[in-house]
C-alpha positions in Angstrom: 0.0 0.0 0.0 2.8 2.4 0.9 4.7 1.5 -2.3 1.5 2.2 -4.4 0.9 5.5 -2.6 4.6 6.5 -3.2 4.3 5.6 -6.9 1.2 7.8 -7.2 2.5 10.7 -5.2 5.9 10.9 -6.8 4.8 12.3 -10.2 2.5 14.8 -8.4 5.4 16.0 -6.3 7.6 16.3 -9.3 4.9 18.3 -11.3 4.3 20.6 -8.3 8.0 21.1 -8.0 8.4 22.0 -11.7 5.4 24.4 -11.5 6.9 26.1 -8.4 10.3 26.4 -10.1 8.7 27.8 -13.2 6.8 30.4 -11.3 9.9 31.3 -9.3 12.2 31.6 -12.3 9.6 33.6 -14.2 9.7 36.2 -11.4 6.1 35.7 -10.3 7.0 36.2 -6.6 8.9 39.4 -7.2 7.8 42.6 -5.6 7.6 45.4 -8.2 8.3 48.7 -6.7 8.1 51.4 -9.4 11.2 53.5 -9.7 12.5 56.2 -12.1 14.4 59.4 -11.5 12.8 61.7 -14.1 9.6 62.3 -15.9 7.9 60.5 -18.8 5.2 61.3 -21.3 3.2 58.8 -23.3 3.5 59.4 -27.1 0.4 58.0 -28.9 -0.1 57.1 -32.5 2.3 54.2 -32.7 1.0 50.6 -31.9 3.6 48.1 -30.8 6.8 50.3 -31.1 8.9 47.2 -30.3 12.3 48.4 -31.4 13.8 51.9 -31.4 17.3 53.0 -32.5 18.7 56.5 -32.6 20.9 58.0 -35.3 24.2 59.0 -33.6 24.7 62.1 -35.7 21.2 63.5 -36.4 19.6 62.5 -33.1 16.5 61.2 -34.9 15.0 58.0 -33.5 13.7 55.2 -35.8 10.8 53.1 -34.5 9.7 49.7 -35.7 5.9 49.2 -35.1 3.4 46.4 -35.7 0.0 45.6 -34.3 1.0 42.1 -33.0 -2.4 41.4 -31.5 -4.0 41.9 -34.8 -1.5 39.5 -36.4 -2.2 36.9 -33.7 -5.9 37.1 -34.4 -5.4 36.6 -38.1 -5.6 40.2 -39.1 -3.1 42.6 -40.8 0.0 43.8 -38.9 -0.5 47.4 -40.1 3.2 47.9 -39.5 5.4 50.8 -40.2 8.7 52.5 -39.5 8.5 56.0 -37.9 10.9 58.8 -37.3 11.0 60.8 -34.1 13.1 63.9 -33.9 14.8 64.2 -30.5 16.1 67.7 -31.4 12.6 68.8 -30.5 11.3 69.0 -26.9 7.9 67.4 -27.7 8.1 65.8 -31.1 5.5 63.6 -32.8 6.1 60.4 -34.8 6.4 60.8 -38.5 5.5 57.9 -40.8 8.4 56.9 -43.1 7.1 53.7 -44.6 4.4 51.1 -44.3 5.9 48.8 -46.8 7.4 47.0 -48.7 4.6 44.5 -49.4 0.9 44.5 -48.7 1.3 43.7 -45.0 4.5 45.0 -43.6 5.2 43.4 -40.2 8.4 44.9 -38.9 10.1 43.5 -35.8 13.8 44.3 -34.9 15.6 47.1 -36.7 19.2 48.3 -36.9 20.8 51.5 -38.3 24.3 51.3 -39.8 26.1 54.6 -40.4 29.3 54.2 -42.4 32.4 56.3 -42.0 31.4 58.2 -45.1 28.1 59.2 -43.5 25.9 56.9 -45.6 23.1 55.3 -43.5 21.3 52.0 -44.1 18.3 50.8 -42.0 17.8 47.0 -41.7 14.4 45.7 -40.6 13.1 42.2 -39.8 9.8 41.7 -41.6 7.3 38.9 -41.0 4.8 40.1 -43.6 3.4 38.6 -46.8 3.8 35.1 -45.6 7.6 35.0 -45.3 10.4 35.9 -42.9 12.8 38.4 -44.4 15.2 41.3 -43.7 14.4 44.5 -45.5 17.2 46.9 -46.3 16.5 50.6 -46.8 18.8 53.5 -47.7 18.2 56.6 -45.6 18.4 59.5 -48.0 17.6 63.1 -46.9 15.4 61.8 -44.0 13.5 59.4 -46.2 13.7 55.6 -46.6 14.3 54.1 -50.0 13.8 50.3 -50.1 17.0 48.7 -51.6 16.4 44.9 -51.3 14.7 42.0 -49.5 16.9 39.2 -48.0 15.6 35.7 -47.3 17.3 32.3 -46.8 16.6 28.8 -45.6 18.3 29.4 -42.3 16.1 32.5 -41.5 13.3 30.6 -39.8 12.3 32.7 -36.7 14.1 36.0 -36.9 13.6 38.5 -34.0 16.3 41.2 -33.9 19.3 42.1 -35.9 22.4 44.3 -35.8 24.0 45.7 -39.0 27.8 45.8 -39.2 28.1 47.1 -42.8 25.8 48.3 -45.6 25.2 44.7 -46.6 26.3 42.7 -43.6 24.4 41.9 -40.3 23.8 39.4 -37.5 20.2 38.2 -36.8 18.7 36.1 -34.0 16.4 33.2 -34.6 14.5 33.2 -31.3 13.4 29.6 -31.6 14.9 26.3 -32.8 11.5 24.7 -33.1 9.0 26.3 -35.4 5.5 24.9 -34.8 3.3 26.7 -32.2 3.2 23.7 -29.8 7.0 23.0 -30.1 7.7 26.7 -29.6 5.7 26.7 -26.4 7.5 23.6 -25.2 10.8 25.2 -26.0 9.9 28.3 -23.9 8.4 26.6 -20.9 11.1 23.9 -20.7 13.7 26.7 -21.2 15.4 24.7 -23.9 18.5 26.4 -25.4 17.8 25.8 -29.1 17.9 29.3 -30.7 20.8 30.7 -32.6 22.6 33.7 -34.2 23.0 33.9 -38.0 25.6 36.0 -39.9 24.9 37.4 -43.4 28.1 38.3 -45.1 26.6 40.1 -48.1 25.9 36.9 -50.0 24.6 34.1 -47.7 23.6 33.2 -44.1 25.7 31.0 -41.8 25.1 30.0 -38.3 27.7 31.5 -36.0 26.4 30.7 -32.5 23.8 28.5 -30.9 22.7 27.0 -27.5 20.8 30.1 -26.5 17.5 30.2 -24.6 15.1 32.4 -26.7 17.7 34.6 -28.4 16.2 38.1 -28.7 17.9 41.4 -28.8 21.4 41.7 -30.3 24.0 44.5 -30.7 27.7 45.1 -31.1 30.2 47.3 -29.2 31.2 50.6 -30.7 34.5 49.1 -31.8 32.8 46.1 -33.3 34.9 43.6 -31.3 32.2 42.3 -29.0 28.6 41.1 -29.7 25.9 40.9 -27.2 22.7 38.8 -27.3 19.7 38.5 -24.9 18.6 35.1 -23.7 15.1 35.7 -22.5 14.3 32.4 -20.8 17.9 32.2 -19.4 17.4 35.7 -17.9 20.9 36.6 -19.1 23.0 38.3 -21.7 25.7 36.4 -23.6 28.7 38.3 -25.0 31.1 37.1 -27.7 34.4 38.1 -29.1 33.8 38.9 -32.7 36.2 38.3 -35.7 35.5 41.5 -37.6 36.9 40.2 -40.9 35.2 36.8 -40.9 32.2 37.5 -38.8 32.8 34.4 -36.5 31.9 34.6 -32.8 33.6 33.1 -29.7 31.5 33.0 -26.5 33.3 35.0 -23.8 30.9 35.2 -20.9 27.4 35.4 -19.6 25.8 38.1 -17.5 22.9 37.0 -15.2 20.1 39.6 -15.0 17.3 38.1 -12.9 14.9 39.4 -15.6 13.9 38.4 -19.1 15.9 40.7 -21.4 14.5 41.9 -24.7 16.2 44.4 -27.0 19.7 45.9 -26.4 20.7 49.5 -27.4 24.3 50.9 -27.0 25.0 54.5 -25.8 27.8 56.8 -27.0 30.1 55.5 -24.2 29.5 51.8 -25.0 27.0 51.2 -22.2 24.2 48.7 -22.7 20.6 49.7 -22.3 18.4 46.6 -21.9 14.6 46.5 -21.7 13.4 43.6 -19.8 10.4 41.6 -18.5 10.8 41.1 -14.8 7.7 38.8 -14.6 7.6 36.7 -17.7 4.3 35.0 -17.1 2.6 38.3 -16.6 4.0 39.2 -20.0 2.5 36.0 -21.5 -0.9 37.0 -20.0 -0.6 40.6 -21.3 0.1 39.2 -24.8 -3.3 37.6 -24.8 -5.3 40.3 -22.9 -4.4 44.0 -23.0 -6.2 44.5 -19.7 -3.7 42.3 -17.9 -0.6 44.5 -17.2 3.0 43.4 -17.5 5.8 45.2 -15.7 8.3 47.2 -17.7 12.0 47.5 -16.8 15.1 49.2 -18.3 18.6 48.2 -17.1 21.9 50.0 -17.8 25.0 47.8 -18.0 28.5 49.3 -17.8 31.6 47.2 -18.4 34.2 48.1 -15.8 36.7 45.7 -17.2 37.0 43.1 -19.9 34.8 40.7 -17.9 33.4 42.8 -15.1 30.3 45.0 -15.2 27.9 47.0 -13.1 24.1 46.8 -13.5 21.8 49.7 -12.7 18.1 49.6 -12.7 17.0 52.8 -14.4 13.3 52.3 -14.9 10.7 50.0 -13.3 6.9 50.2 -13.7 4.1 47.9 -12.8 2.7 48.2 -16.3 0.2 51.0 -15.8 2.4 53.6 -17.6 3.7 51.1 -20.2 3.3 47.4 -20.3 5.8 44.9 -21.7 8.8 47.1 -22.4 10.8 45.8 -25.3 13.5 48.5 -25.9 15.1 51.4 -24.1 17.1 53.8 -26.4 19.1 56.7 -25.0 20.4 60.0 -26.3 21.8 62.3 -23.6 19.2 62.5 -20.9 16.4 61.3 -23.2 15.2 57.7 -22.8 12.7 56.2 -25.2 10.9 53.1 -24.0 9.0 51.0 -26.5 6.4 48.2 -25.9 5.6 45.0 -27.6 1.9 45.6 -27.8 0.8 49.0 -26.3 -0.5 51.8 -28.5 2.0 54.3 -27.2 5.7 54.6 -26.2 7.4 56.6 -23.5 9.6 59.7 -24.0 11.4 60.2 -20.7 13.7 62.8 -19.3 16.3 61.4 -16.9 17.5 63.5 -14.1 
């Protein structure tokens, strides 16, 4: 009788233990105490401004936006890229493009400014039934579409970072591609996602073994590459071979939060938007009435393999839910969401 009871109870104990560990690791027991030294205003008119990057010379921000809830419900993404002029005290978003294609669904974006001053904007696009990277030339403040890049290795692209006018790295955020397998990959925290490098002609896999590879960026000197592992709640950083594009894992930075996109400031500091309660974010993705906390972290390398982490922004989700990016210029901090119909323009003290 005792043996039979044990056999019945053991799976239940294991399941309960797994559920508790999942809730704990997802941050569900965290206390969210809002914090920010400064003021923020909500800028409306942009739905799902998931990625933002700022031109280092003109101080104009570029915003990738897509109505992801519409997409998940089988509707159009109604996506676009906007400009937002930080030279103004209270600017408004300006539409630059809602294409190419009939249903533009932009995701991650990256701006490359060459030494000659020429600027190229790269955008992950899930529209028109295929995953692709769209390349635009930025000419006199306007975007001119140059080409569409696809490939058999580009299976679940999320974010990218350009390292030339025709070269970039891009994250595949999953290794499994059906909805059920994706969910299993996430909840079991499997490290199946990867990083691809496009050398101007073809894609190659240059890193793998990452748990939900998301945001990606490079150091100002191009010698280090950073990638967010959402389900690992960590950043990985790699030594980068500038000539060949190959990567060598150098270290991992634990964050105790699910990192999303990564932006780099003028001093080489990392600004990481994060989801401190991942299961709240999952609920928010399905129901806009369910709030998801927003967080922005600032990482400063104090040595080759030492760093300091500062929490700059934390909100329960009432000001902005599900932060995906924090982009900085001077004392201006722009925070974009995955789903919300606004983004934040903040002045840091």
